[in-house]
PDB file with SEQRES, HELIX, SHEET and CRYST1 records, atoms N, CA, C and O in Angstrom:
SEQRES   1 A   84  MET GLU GLN LYS MET LYS ILE GLU GLY MET THR CYS ASP          
SEQRES   2 A   84  GLY CYS ARG LYS ASN VAL GLU ASN ALA LEU LEU GLY ILE          
SEQRES   3 A   84  GLY GLY VAL LYS ALA ALA THR VAL SER LEU VAL PRO PRO          
SEQRES   4 A   84  GLN ALA VAL ILE GLN THR ASP HIS VAL ILE GLY LYS ALA          
SEQRES   5 A   84  GLN LEU GLN SER ALA LEU SER LYS ALA GLY ASN TYR LYS          
SEQRES   6 A   84  VAL ALA GLY ASN VAL ALA ASP ASN GLU PRO LYS LYS SER          
SEQRES   7 A   84  GLY GLY SER CYS CYS HIS                                      
HELIX    1 AA1 ASP A   13  LEU A   24  1                                  12    
HELIX    2 AA2 LYS A   51  ALA A   61  1                                  11    
SHEET    1 AA1 4 VAL A  29  SER A  35  0                                        
SHEET    2 AA1 4 GLN A  40  THR A  45 -1                                        
SHEET    3 AA1 4 GLU A   2  GLU A   8 -1                                        
SHEET    4 AA1 4 LYS A  65  GLY A  68 -1                                        
CRYST1    1.000    1.000    1.000  90.00  90.00  90.00 P 1           1          
ATOM      1  N   MET A   1      62.752-218.202 309.993  1.00  0.00           N  
ATOM      2  CA  MET A   1      63.375-219.226 309.291  1.00  0.00           C  
ATOM      3  C   MET A   1      64.628-219.721 310.118  1.00  0.00           C  
ATOM      4  O   MET A   1      65.212-218.994 310.921  1.00  0.00           O  
ATOM      5  N   GLU A   2      64.970-220.968 309.859  1.00  0.00           N  
ATOM      6  CA  GLU A   2      66.063-221.594 310.640  1.00  0.00           C  
ATOM      7  C   GLU A   2      67.194-221.952 309.692  1.00  0.00           C  
ATOM      8  O   GLU A   2      66.959-222.491 308.611  1.00  0.00           O  
ATOM      9  N   GLN A   3      68.431-221.651 310.099  1.00  0.00           N  
ATOM     10  CA  GLN A   3      69.614-222.104 309.363  1.00  0.00           C  
ATOM     11  C   GLN A   3      70.499-222.825 310.289  1.00  0.00           C  
ATOM     12  O   GLN A   3      70.746-222.376 311.408  1.00  0.00           O  
ATOM     13  N   LYS A   4      71.013-224.002 309.823  1.00  0.00           N  
ATOM     14  CA  LYS A   4      71.978-224.815 310.703  1.00  0.00           C  
ATOM     15  C   LYS A   4      73.295-224.889 309.959  1.00  0.00           C  
ATOM     16  O   LYS A   4      73.347-225.001 308.734  1.00  0.00           O  
ATOM     17  N   MET A   5      74.309-224.825 310.712  1.00  0.00           N  
ATOM     18  CA  MET A   5      75.661-225.027 310.011  1.00  0.00           C  
ATOM     19  C   MET A   5      76.634-225.635 310.962  1.00  0.00           C  
ATOM     20  O   MET A   5      76.470-225.506 312.175  1.00  0.00           O  
ATOM     21  N   LYS A   6      77.655-226.303 310.451  1.00  0.00           N  
ATOM     22  CA  LYS A   6      78.814-226.793 311.230  1.00  0.00           C  
ATOM     23  C   LYS A   6      79.773-225.615 311.439  1.00  0.00           C  
ATOM     24  O   LYS A   6      79.913-224.763 310.562  1.00  0.00           O  
ATOM     25  N   ILE A   7      80.404-225.572 312.556  1.00  0.00           N  
ATOM     26  CA  ILE A   7      81.368-224.549 312.825  1.00  0.00           C  
ATOM     27  C   ILE A   7      82.686-225.250 313.271  1.00  0.00           C  
ATOM     28  O   ILE A   7      82.647-226.133 314.127  1.00  0.00           O  
ATOM     29  N   GLU A   8      83.821-224.867 312.705  1.00  0.00           N  
ATOM     30  CA  GLU A   8      85.072-225.376 313.049  1.00  0.00           C  
ATOM     31  C   GLU A   8      85.846-224.271 313.836  1.00  0.00           C  
ATOM     32  O   GLU A   8      85.661-223.070 313.642  1.00  0.00           O  
ATOM     33  N   GLY A   9      86.688-224.761 314.699  1.00  0.00           N  
ATOM     34  CA  GLY A   9      87.642-223.965 315.418  1.00  0.00           C  
ATOM     35  C   GLY A   9      87.200-223.583 316.846  1.00  0.00           C  
ATOM     36  O   GLY A   9      87.846-222.767 317.504  1.00  0.00           O  
ATOM     37  N   MET A  10      86.103-224.178 317.306  1.00  0.00           N  
ATOM     38  CA  MET A  10      85.735-224.000 318.713  1.00  0.00           C  
ATOM     39  C   MET A  10      86.274-225.138 319.532  1.00  0.00           C  
ATOM     40  O   MET A  10      86.097-226.323 319.249  1.00  0.00           O  
ATOM     41  N   THR A  11      86.971-224.675 320.608  1.00  0.00           N  
ATOM     42  CA  THR A  11      87.653-225.675 321.509  1.00  0.00           C  
ATOM     43  C   THR A  11      87.133-225.613 322.956  1.00  0.00           C  
ATOM     44  O   THR A  11      87.369-226.550 323.719  1.00  0.00           O  
ATOM     45  N   CYS A  12      86.409-224.502 323.369  1.00  0.00           N  
ATOM     46  CA  CYS A  12      85.979-224.354 324.684  1.00  0.00           C  
ATOM     47  C   CYS A  12      84.648-223.597 324.754  1.00  0.00           C  
ATOM     48  O   CYS A  12      84.122-223.169 323.727  1.00  0.00           O  
ATOM     49  N   ASP A  13      84.099-223.431 325.979  1.00  0.00           N  
ATOM     50  CA  ASP A  13      82.850-222.698 326.120  1.00  0.00           C  
ATOM     51  C   ASP A  13      83.055-221.169 325.794  1.00  0.00           C  
ATOM     52  O   ASP A  13      82.118-220.498 325.362  1.00  0.00           O  
ATOM     53  N   GLY A  14      84.194-220.684 325.993  1.00  0.00           N  
ATOM     54  CA  GLY A  14      84.477-219.252 325.553  1.00  0.00           C  
ATOM     55  C   GLY A  14      84.394-219.094 324.065  1.00  0.00           C  
ATOM     56  O   GLY A  14      83.904-218.082 323.564  1.00  0.00           O  
ATOM     57  N   CYS A  15      84.886-220.127 323.327  1.00  0.00           N  
ATOM     58  CA  CYS A  15      84.760-220.122 321.850  1.00  0.00           C  
ATOM     59  C   CYS A  15      83.303-220.169 321.485  1.00  0.00           C  
ATOM     60  O   CYS A  15      82.869-219.422 320.608  1.00  0.00           O  
ATOM     61  N   ARG A  16      82.504-221.049 322.148  1.00  0.00           N  
ATOM     62  CA  ARG A  16      81.144-221.179 321.831  1.00  0.00           C  
ATOM     63  C   ARG A  16      80.349-219.875 322.046  1.00  0.00           C  
ATOM     64  O   ARG A  16      79.485-219.482 321.262  1.00  0.00           O  
ATOM     65  N   LYS A  17      80.725-219.220 323.208  1.00  0.00           N  
ATOM     66  CA  LYS A  17      80.074-217.895 323.377  1.00  0.00           C  
ATOM     67  C   LYS A  17      80.511-216.821 322.427  1.00  0.00           C  
ATOM     68  O   LYS A  17      79.713-215.940 322.109  1.00  0.00           O  
ATOM     69  N   ASN A  18      81.703-216.845 321.968  1.00  0.00           N  
ATOM     70  CA  ASN A  18      82.269-215.959 320.978  1.00  0.00           C  
ATOM     71  C   ASN A  18      81.494-216.032 319.670  1.00  0.00           C  
ATOM     72  O   ASN A  18      81.094-215.027 319.084  1.00  0.00           O  
ATOM     73  N   VAL A  19      81.300-217.312 319.234  1.00  0.00           N  
ATOM     74  CA  VAL A  19      80.535-217.542 317.936  1.00  0.00           C  
ATOM     75  C   VAL A  19      79.082-217.193 318.133  1.00  0.00           C  
ATOM     76  O   VAL A  19      78.474-216.649 317.211  1.00  0.00           O  
ATOM     77  N   GLU A  20      78.501-217.462 319.245  1.00  0.00           N  
ATOM     78  CA  GLU A  20      77.113-217.215 319.457  1.00  0.00           C  
ATOM     79  C   GLU A  20      76.939-215.666 319.431  1.00  0.00           C  
ATOM     80  O   GLU A  20      76.015-215.182 318.777  1.00  0.00           O  
ATOM     81  N   ASN A  21      77.773-214.907 320.099  1.00  0.00           N  
ATOM     82  CA  ASN A  21      77.673-213.396 320.076  1.00  0.00           C  
ATOM     83  C   ASN A  21      77.899-212.838 318.716  1.00  0.00           C  
ATOM     84  O   ASN A  21      77.243-211.882 318.304  1.00  0.00           O  
ATOM     85  N   ALA A  22      78.870-213.456 317.980  1.00  0.00           N  
ATOM     86  CA  ALA A  22      79.187-212.936 316.590  1.00  0.00           C  
ATOM     87  C   ALA A  22      77.981-213.184 315.765  1.00  0.00           C  
ATOM     88  O   ALA A  22      77.641-212.291 314.989  1.00  0.00           O  
ATOM     89  N   LEU A  23      77.240-214.352 315.832  1.00  0.00           N  
ATOM     90  CA  LEU A  23      76.034-214.556 315.007  1.00  0.00           C  
ATOM     91  C   LEU A  23      74.967-213.682 315.345  1.00  0.00           C  
ATOM     92  O   LEU A  23      74.283-213.173 314.456  1.00  0.00           O  
ATOM     93  N   LEU A  24      74.736-213.429 316.722  1.00  0.00           N  
ATOM     94  CA  LEU A  24      73.780-212.471 317.194  1.00  0.00           C  
ATOM     95  C   LEU A  24      73.930-211.035 316.718  1.00  0.00           C  
ATOM     96  O   LEU A  24      72.976-210.257 316.702  1.00  0.00           O  
ATOM     97  N   GLY A  25      75.143-210.714 316.336  1.00  0.00           N  
ATOM     98  CA  GLY A  25      75.488-209.385 315.873  1.00  0.00           C  
ATOM     99  C   GLY A  25      75.174-209.146 314.382  1.00  0.00           C  
ATOM    100  O   GLY A  25      75.260-208.029 313.870  1.00  0.00           O  
ATOM    101  N   ILE A  26      74.816-210.226 313.733  1.00  0.00           N  
ATOM    102  CA  ILE A  26      74.439-210.092 312.278  1.00  0.00           C  
ATOM    103  C   ILE A  26      73.010-209.622 312.144  1.00  0.00           C  
ATOM    104  O   ILE A  26      72.091-210.209 312.715  1.00  0.00           O  
ATOM    105  N   GLY A  27      72.833-208.572 311.394  1.00  0.00           N  
ATOM    106  CA  GLY A  27      71.465-208.077 311.104  1.00  0.00           C  
ATOM    107  C   GLY A  27      70.520-209.153 310.621  1.00  0.00           C  
ATOM    108  O   GLY A  27      70.845-209.888 309.689  1.00  0.00           O  
ATOM    109  N   GLY A  28      69.394-209.255 311.216  1.00  0.00           N  
ATOM    110  CA  GLY A  28      68.358-210.228 310.717  1.00  0.00           C  
ATOM    111  C   GLY A  28      68.419-211.533 311.613  1.00  0.00           C  
ATOM    112  O   GLY A  28      67.518-212.368 311.534  1.00  0.00           O  
ATOM    113  N   VAL A  29      69.383-211.678 312.374  1.00  0.00           N  
ATOM    114  CA  VAL A  29      69.465-212.855 313.247  1.00  0.00           C  
ATOM    115  C   VAL A  29      68.728-212.556 314.564  1.00  0.00           C  
ATOM    116  O   VAL A  29      69.074-211.640 315.309  1.00  0.00           O  
ATOM    117  N   LYS A  30      67.696-213.376 314.809  1.00  0.00           N  
ATOM    118  CA  LYS A  30      66.808-213.137 315.899  1.00  0.00           C  
ATOM    119  C   LYS A  30      67.325-213.936 317.206  1.00  0.00           C  
ATOM    120  O   LYS A  30      67.196-213.485 318.344  1.00  0.00           O  
ATOM    121  N   ALA A  31      67.891-215.107 316.922  1.00  0.00           N  
ATOM    122  CA  ALA A  31      68.345-216.021 318.009  1.00  0.00           C  
ATOM    123  C   ALA A  31      69.437-216.882 317.398  1.00  0.00           C  
ATOM    124  O   ALA A  31      69.465-217.135 316.193  1.00  0.00           O  
ATOM    125  N   ALA A  32      70.386-217.348 318.321  1.00  0.00           N  
ATOM    126  CA  ALA A  32      71.443-218.114 317.942  1.00  0.00           C  
ATOM    127  C   ALA A  32      71.746-219.196 319.075  1.00  0.00           C  
ATOM    128  O   ALA A  32      71.895-218.855 320.249  1.00  0.00           O  
ATOM    129  N   THR A  33      71.817-220.360 318.703  1.00  0.00           N  
ATOM    130  CA  THR A  33      72.205-221.508 319.651  1.00  0.00           C  
ATOM    131  C   THR A  33      73.382-222.151 319.098  1.00  0.00           C  
ATOM    132  O   THR A  33      73.375-222.571 317.941  1.00  0.00           O  
ATOM    133  N   VAL A  34      74.453-222.258 319.903  1.00  0.00           N  
ATOM    134  CA  VAL A  34      75.760-222.821 319.444  1.00  0.00           C  
ATOM    135  C   VAL A  34      76.160-223.838 320.435  1.00  0.00           C  
ATOM    136  O   VAL A  34      76.096-223.602 321.642  1.00  0.00           O  
ATOM    137  N   SER A  35      76.613-225.080 319.908  1.00  0.00           N  
ATOM    138  CA  SER A  35      76.993-226.184 320.719  1.00  0.00           C  
ATOM    139  C   SER A  35      78.392-226.612 320.311  1.00  0.00           C  
ATOM    140  O   SER A  35      78.797-226.468 319.157  1.00  0.00           O  
ATOM    141  N   LEU A  36      79.122-227.142 321.287  1.00  0.00           N  
ATOM    142  CA  LEU A  36      80.495-227.663 321.029  1.00  0.00           C  
ATOM    143  C   LEU A  36      80.391-229.127 320.503  1.00  0.00           C  
ATOM    144  O   LEU A  36      81.154-229.515 319.618  1.00  0.00           O  
ATOM    145  N   VAL A  37      79.448-229.935 321.047  1.00  0.00           N  
ATOM    146  CA  VAL A  37      79.262-231.302 320.617  1.00  0.00           C  
ATOM    147  C   VAL A  37      77.834-231.538 320.314  1.00  0.00           C  
ATOM    148  O   VAL A  37      77.018-231.650 321.228  1.00  0.00           O  
ATOM    149  N   PRO A  38      77.497-231.619 319.059  1.00  0.00           N  
ATOM    150  CA  PRO A  38      78.316-231.399 317.917  1.00  0.00           C  
ATOM    151  C   PRO A  38      78.697-229.970 317.653  1.00  0.00           C  
ATOM    152  O   PRO A  38      77.958-229.088 318.092  1.00  0.00           O  
ATOM    153  N   PRO A  39      79.769-229.658 316.982  1.00  0.00           N  
ATOM    154  CA  PRO A  39      80.151-228.280 316.763  1.00  0.00           C  
ATOM    155  C   PRO A  39      79.279-227.693 315.656  1.00  0.00           C  
ATOM    156  O   PRO A  39      79.560-227.815 314.464  1.00  0.00           O  
ATOM    157  N   GLN A  40      78.208-227.050 316.114  1.00  0.00           N  
ATOM    158  CA  GLN A  40      77.207-226.476 315.183  1.00  0.00           C  
ATOM    159  C   GLN A  40      76.577-225.242 315.740  1.00  0.00           C  
ATOM    160  O   GLN A  40      76.652-224.953 316.934  1.00  0.00           O  
ATOM    161  N   ALA A  41      75.939-224.504 314.824  1.00  0.00           N  
ATOM    162  CA  ALA A  41      75.091-223.330 315.249  1.00  0.00           C  
ATOM    163  C   ALA A  41      73.773-223.398 314.534  1.00  0.00           C  
ATOM    164  O   ALA A  41      73.687-223.775 313.365  1.00  0.00           O  
ATOM    165  N   VAL A  42      72.786-223.037 315.235  1.00  0.00           N  
ATOM    166  CA  VAL A  42      71.431-222.980 314.638  1.00  0.00           C  
ATOM    167  C   VAL A  42      71.008-221.481 314.914  1.00  0.00           C  
ATOM    168  O   VAL A  42      71.042-220.996 316.045  1.00  0.00           O  
ATOM    169  N   ILE A  43      70.610-220.794 313.798  1.00  0.00           N  
ATOM    170  CA  ILE A  43      70.204-219.461 313.911  1.00  0.00           C  
ATOM    171  C   ILE A  43      68.769-219.303 313.509  1.00  0.00           C  
ATOM    172  O   ILE A  43      68.325-220.043 312.631  1.00  0.00           O  
ATOM    173  N   GLN A  44      67.979-218.368 314.097  1.00  0.00           N  
ATOM    174  CA  GLN A  44      66.670-218.050 313.610  1.00  0.00           C  
ATOM    175  C   GLN A  44      66.778-216.668 312.923  1.00  0.00           C  
ATOM    176  O   GLN A  44      67.263-215.722 313.545  1.00  0.00           O  
ATOM    177  N   THR A  45      66.360-216.539 311.721  1.00  0.00           N  
ATOM    178  CA  THR A  45      66.508-215.364 310.947  1.00  0.00           C  
ATOM    179  C   THR A  45      65.282-214.764 310.311  1.00  0.00           C  
ATOM    180  O   THR A  45      64.270-215.455 310.187  1.00  0.00           O  
ATOM    181  N   ASP A  46      65.317-213.593 309.927  1.00  0.00           N  
ATOM    182  CA  ASP A  46      64.245-213.001 309.054  1.00  0.00           C  
ATOM    183  C   ASP A  46      64.375-213.386 307.689  1.00  0.00           C  
ATOM    184  O   ASP A  46      63.363-213.488 306.996  1.00  0.00           O  
ATOM    185  N   HIS A  47      65.603-213.629 307.187  1.00  0.00           N  
ATOM    186  CA  HIS A  47      65.905-214.061 305.797  1.00  0.00           C  
ATOM    187  C   HIS A  47      67.105-214.899 305.775  1.00  0.00           C  
ATOM    188  O   HIS A  47      67.875-214.971 306.733  1.00  0.00           O  
ATOM    189  N   VAL A  48      67.262-215.545 304.653  1.00  0.00           N  
ATOM    190  CA  VAL A  48      68.506-216.320 304.489  1.00  0.00           C  
ATOM    191  C   VAL A  48      69.788-215.467 304.526  1.00  0.00           C  
ATOM    192  O   VAL A  48      69.919-214.461 303.828  1.00  0.00           O  
ATOM    193  N   ILE A  49      70.732-215.927 305.382  1.00  0.00           N  
ATOM    194  CA  ILE A  49      71.907-215.124 305.591  1.00  0.00           C  
ATOM    195  C   ILE A  49      73.054-216.004 304.879  1.00  0.00           C  
ATOM    196  O   ILE A  49      73.292-217.159 305.231  1.00  0.00           O  
ATOM    197  N   GLY A  50      73.703-215.380 303.898  1.00  0.00           N  
ATOM    198  CA  GLY A  50      74.688-216.087 303.117  1.00  0.00           C  
ATOM    199  C   GLY A  50      75.975-216.546 303.854  1.00  0.00           C  
ATOM    200  O   GLY A  50      76.372-215.936 304.847  1.00  0.00           O  
ATOM    201  N   LYS A  51      76.580-217.563 303.386  1.00  0.00           N  
ATOM    202  CA  LYS A  51      77.815-218.106 304.073  1.00  0.00           C  
ATOM    203  C   LYS A  51      78.874-217.006 304.168  1.00  0.00           C  
ATOM    204  O   LYS A  51      79.521-216.890 305.208  1.00  0.00           O  
ATOM    205  N   ALA A  52      79.080-216.185 303.114  1.00  0.00           N  
ATOM    206  CA  ALA A  52      80.070-215.197 303.206  1.00  0.00           C  
ATOM    207  C   ALA A  52      79.862-214.162 304.414  1.00  0.00           C  
ATOM    208  O   ALA A  52      80.788-213.716 305.091  1.00  0.00           O  
ATOM    209  N   GLN A  53      78.566-213.861 304.575  1.00  0.00           N  
ATOM    210  CA  GLN A  53      78.346-212.862 305.681  1.00  0.00           C  
ATOM    211  C   GLN A  53      78.460-213.511 307.031  1.00  0.00           C  
ATOM    212  O   GLN A  53      78.868-212.851 307.986  1.00  0.00           O  
ATOM    213  N   LEU A  54      78.097-214.861 307.165  1.00  0.00           N  
ATOM    214  CA  LEU A  54      78.319-215.568 308.390  1.00  0.00           C  
ATOM    215  C   LEU A  54      79.785-215.780 308.581  1.00  0.00           C  
ATOM    216  O   LEU A  54      80.214-215.599 309.721  1.00  0.00           O  
ATOM    217  N   GLN A  55      80.624-216.139 307.638  1.00  0.00           N  
ATOM    218  CA  GLN A  55      82.104-216.232 307.806  1.00  0.00           C  
ATOM    219  C   GLN A  55      82.754-215.007 308.184  1.00  0.00           C  
ATOM    220  O   GLN A  55      83.648-215.004 309.030  1.00  0.00           O  
ATOM    221  N   SER A  56      82.326-213.897 307.565  1.00  0.00           N  
ATOM    222  CA  SER A  56      82.916-212.644 307.974  1.00  0.00           C  
ATOM    223  C   SER A  56      82.691-212.344 309.399  1.00  0.00           C  
ATOM    224  O   SER A  56      83.634-211.892 310.049  1.00  0.00           O  
ATOM    225  N   ALA A  57      81.466-212.559 309.998  1.00  0.00           N  
ATOM    226  CA  ALA A  57      81.277-212.259 311.426  1.00  0.00           C  
ATOM    227  C   ALA A  57      82.117-213.160 312.271  1.00  0.00           C  
ATOM    228  O   ALA A  57      82.682-212.735 313.279  1.00  0.00           O  
ATOM    229  N   LEU A  58      82.214-214.523 311.833  1.00  0.00           N  
ATOM    230  CA  LEU A  58      82.926-215.371 312.650  1.00  0.00           C  
ATOM    231  C   LEU A  58      84.443-215.113 312.687  1.00  0.00           C  
ATOM    232  O   LEU A  58      85.103-215.267 313.715  1.00  0.00           O  
ATOM    233  N   SER A  59      84.996-214.686 311.435  1.00  0.00           N  
ATOM    234  CA  SER A  59      86.398-214.370 311.410  1.00  0.00           C  
ATOM    235  C   SER A  59      86.749-213.183 312.269  1.00  0.00           C  
ATOM    236  O   SER A  59      87.843-213.155 312.831  1.00  0.00           O  
ATOM    237  N   LYS A  60      85.858-212.174 312.406  1.00  0.00           N  
ATOM    238  CA  LYS A  60      86.142-211.051 313.268  1.00  0.00           C  
ATOM    239  C   LYS A  60      86.159-211.493 314.725  1.00  0.00           C  
ATOM    240  O   LYS A  60      86.829-210.866 315.546  1.00  0.00           O  
ATOM    241  N   ALA A  61      85.412-212.599 315.077  1.00  0.00           N  
ATOM    242  CA  ALA A  61      85.298-213.050 316.414  1.00  0.00           C  
ATOM    243  C   ALA A  61      86.450-213.963 316.844  1.00  0.00           C  
ATOM    244  O   ALA A  61      86.712-214.134 318.034  1.00  0.00           O  
ATOM    245  N   GLY A  62      87.137-214.549 315.845  1.00  0.00           N  
ATOM    246  CA  GLY A  62      88.258-215.455 316.155  1.00  0.00           C  
ATOM    247  C   GLY A  62      88.553-216.388 315.034  1.00  0.00           C  
ATOM    248  O   GLY A  62      88.163-216.082 313.907  1.00  0.00           O  
ATOM    249  N   ASN A  63      89.160-217.422 315.218  1.00  0.00           N  
ATOM    250  CA  ASN A  63      89.585-218.402 314.222  1.00  0.00           C  
ATOM    251  C   ASN A  63      88.586-219.524 314.063  1.00  0.00           C  
ATOM    252  O   ASN A  63      88.835-220.696 314.345  1.00  0.00           O  
ATOM    253  N   TYR A  64      87.319-219.033 313.542  1.00  0.00           N  
ATOM    254  CA  TYR A  64      86.299-219.895 313.439  1.00  0.00           C  
ATOM    255  C   TYR A  64      85.850-220.039 312.003  1.00  0.00           C  
ATOM    256  O   TYR A  64      86.043-219.069 311.270  1.00  0.00           O  
ATOM    257  N   LYS A  65      85.289-221.095 311.512  1.00  0.00           N  
ATOM    258  CA  LYS A  65      84.967-221.284 310.120  1.00  0.00           C  
ATOM    259  C   LYS A  65      83.642-222.023 310.011  1.00  0.00           C  
ATOM    260  O   LYS A  65      83.395-223.022 310.687  1.00  0.00           O  
ATOM    261  N   VAL A  66      82.781-221.476 309.110  1.00  0.00           N  
ATOM    262  CA  VAL A  66      81.507-222.123 308.652  1.00  0.00           C  
ATOM    263  C   VAL A  66      81.951-223.208 307.753  1.00  0.00           C  
ATOM    264  O   VAL A  66      82.422-222.991 306.637  1.00  0.00           O  
ATOM    265  N   ALA A  67      81.775-224.472 308.308  1.00  0.00           N  
ATOM    266  CA  ALA A  67      82.268-225.638 307.600  1.00  0.00           C  
ATOM    267  C   ALA A  67      81.130-226.239 306.660  1.00  0.00           C  
ATOM    268  O   ALA A  67      81.426-227.112 305.844  1.00  0.00           O  
ATOM    269  N   GLY A  68      79.921-225.802 306.773  1.00  0.00           N  
ATOM    270  CA  GLY A  68      78.863-226.291 305.923  1.00  0.00           C  
ATOM    271  C   GLY A  68      77.670-226.536 306.683  1.00  0.00           C  
ATOM    272  O   GLY A  68      77.634-226.275 307.886  1.00  0.00           O  
ATOM    273  N   ASN A  69      76.595-227.068 306.004  1.00  0.00           N  
ATOM    274  CA  ASN A  69      75.362-227.348 306.606  1.00  0.00           C  
ATOM    275  C   ASN A  69      75.605-228.500 307.554  1.00  0.00           C  
ATOM    276  O   ASN A  69      76.575-229.236 307.379  1.00  0.00           O  
ATOM    277  N   VAL A  70      74.739-228.685 308.572  1.00  0.00           N  
ATOM    278  CA  VAL A  70      74.834-229.784 309.606  1.00  0.00           C  
ATOM    279  C   VAL A  70      74.793-231.092 308.843  1.00  0.00           C  
ATOM    280  O   VAL A  70      75.490-232.053 309.169  1.00  0.00           O  
ATOM    281  N   ALA A  71      73.938-231.099 307.796  1.00  0.00           N  
ATOM    282  CA  ALA A  71      73.754-232.393 307.117  1.00  0.00           C  
ATOM    283  C   ALA A  71      74.913-232.819 306.305  1.00  0.00           C  
ATOM    284  O   ALA A  71      74.984-233.975 305.888  1.00  0.00           O  
ATOM    285  N   ASP A  72      75.874-231.889 306.051  1.00  0.00           N  
ATOM    286  CA  ASP A  72      77.061-232.208 305.242  1.00  0.00           C  
ATOM    287  C   ASP A  72      77.935-233.205 305.966  1.00  0.00           C  
ATOM    288  O   ASP A  72      77.905-233.245 307.196  1.00  0.00           O  
ATOM    289  N   ASN A  73      78.729-234.031 305.250  1.00  0.00           N  
ATOM    290  CA  ASN A  73      79.586-235.007 305.904  1.00  0.00           C  
ATOM    291  C   ASN A  73      81.017-234.662 305.780  1.00  0.00           C  
ATOM    292  O   ASN A  73      81.871-235.507 305.513  1.00  0.00           O  
ATOM    293  N   GLU A  74      81.280-233.357 305.985  1.00  0.00           N  
ATOM    294  CA  GLU A  74      82.722-232.930 305.983  1.00  0.00           C  
ATOM    295  C   GLU A  74      83.394-233.326 307.199  1.00  0.00           C  
ATOM    296  O   GLU A  74      82.827-233.233 308.288  1.00  0.00           O  
ATOM    297  N   PRO A  75      84.636-233.787 307.067  1.00  0.00           N  
ATOM    298  CA  PRO A  75      85.394-234.203 308.305  1.00  0.00           C  
ATOM    299  C   PRO A  75      85.808-232.959 309.090  1.00  0.00           C  
ATOM    300  O   PRO A  75      86.118-231.902 308.540  1.00  0.00           O  
ATOM    301  N   LYS A  76      85.793-233.156 310.448  1.00  0.00           N  
ATOM    302  CA  LYS A  76      86.128-232.045 311.275  1.00  0.00           C  
ATOM    303  C   LYS A  76      87.699-231.974 311.344  1.00  0.00           C  
ATOM    304  O   LYS A  76      88.406-232.966 311.521  1.00  0.00           O  
ATOM    305  N   LYS A  77      88.164-230.693 311.187  1.00  0.00           N  
ATOM    306  CA  LYS A  77      89.584-230.459 311.147  1.00  0.00           C  
ATOM    307  C   LYS A  77      90.080-230.225 312.553  1.00  0.00           C  
ATOM    308  O   LYS A  77      89.386-229.566 313.329  1.00  0.00           O  
ATOM    309  N   SER A  78      91.117-230.673 312.884  1.00  0.00           N  
ATOM    310  CA  SER A  78      91.675-230.545 314.256  1.00  0.00           C  
ATOM    311  C   SER A  78      92.635-229.353 314.221  1.00  0.00           C  
ATOM    312  O   SER A  78      93.071-228.897 313.164  1.00  0.00           O  
ATOM    313  N   GLY A  79      92.942-228.871 315.435  1.00  0.00           N  
ATOM    314  CA  GLY A  79      93.806-227.754 315.581  1.00  0.00           C  
ATOM    315  C   GLY A  79      93.064-226.461 315.665  1.00  0.00           C  
ATOM    316  O   GLY A  79      91.902-226.367 316.060  1.00  0.00           O  
ATOM    317  N   GLY A  80      93.836-225.444 315.255  1.00  0.00           N  
ATOM    318  CA  GLY A  80      93.263-224.157 315.330  1.00  0.00           C  
ATOM    319  C   GLY A  80      93.417-223.474 316.698  1.00  0.00           C  
ATOM    320  O   GLY A  80      93.692-224.167 317.677  1.00  0.00           O  
ATOM    321  N   SER A  81      93.264-222.244 316.801  1.00  0.00           N  
ATOM    322  CA  SER A  81      93.458-221.564 318.048  1.00  0.00           C  
ATOM    323  C   SER A  81      92.225-221.474 318.891  1.00  0.00           C  
ATOM    324  O   SER A  81      91.109-221.587 318.384  1.00  0.00           O  
ATOM    325  N   CYS A  82      92.411-221.268 320.194  1.00  0.00           N  
ATOM    326  CA  CYS A  82      91.254-221.120 320.996  1.00  0.00           C  
ATOM    327  C   CYS A  82      90.777-219.618 321.021  1.00  0.00           C  
ATOM    328  O   CYS A  82      91.105-218.903 320.074  1.00  0.00           O  
ATOM    329  N   CYS A  83      90.110-219.159 321.930  1.00  0.00           N  
ATOM    330  CA  CYS A  83      89.515-217.815 321.940  1.00  0.00           C  
ATOM    331  C   CYS A  83      90.598-216.763 321.902  1.00  0.00           C  
ATOM    332  O   CYS A  83      91.742-216.960 322.312  1.00  0.00           O  
ATOM    333  N   HIS A  84      90.167-215.653 321.391  1.00  0.00           N  
ATOM    334  CA  HIS A  84      91.123-214.508 321.366  1.00  0.00           C  
ATOM    335  C   HIS A  84      91.000-213.718 322.694  1.00  0.00           C  
ATOM    336  O   HIS A  84      91.702-212.725 322.889  1.00  0.00           O  
TER     337      HIS A  84                                                      
END                                                                             
């Protein structure tokens, strides 16, 4: 199954790699592809992974936020810190 989400807080390729590694560390995630433009992640999973679990993994990796599904029209927030 595929899940897509917007990610806030990524400012460089190091951030992108941090987010990708954090997502790959979640049980049930088979693959993760993260891009800066647009700021999104696509994961292949065994089962639906809840937003709380995704956010928990991203928070441990840095100042990143699951902003919603790719189809959502939420505005991108500026600022935030770069990689830890």
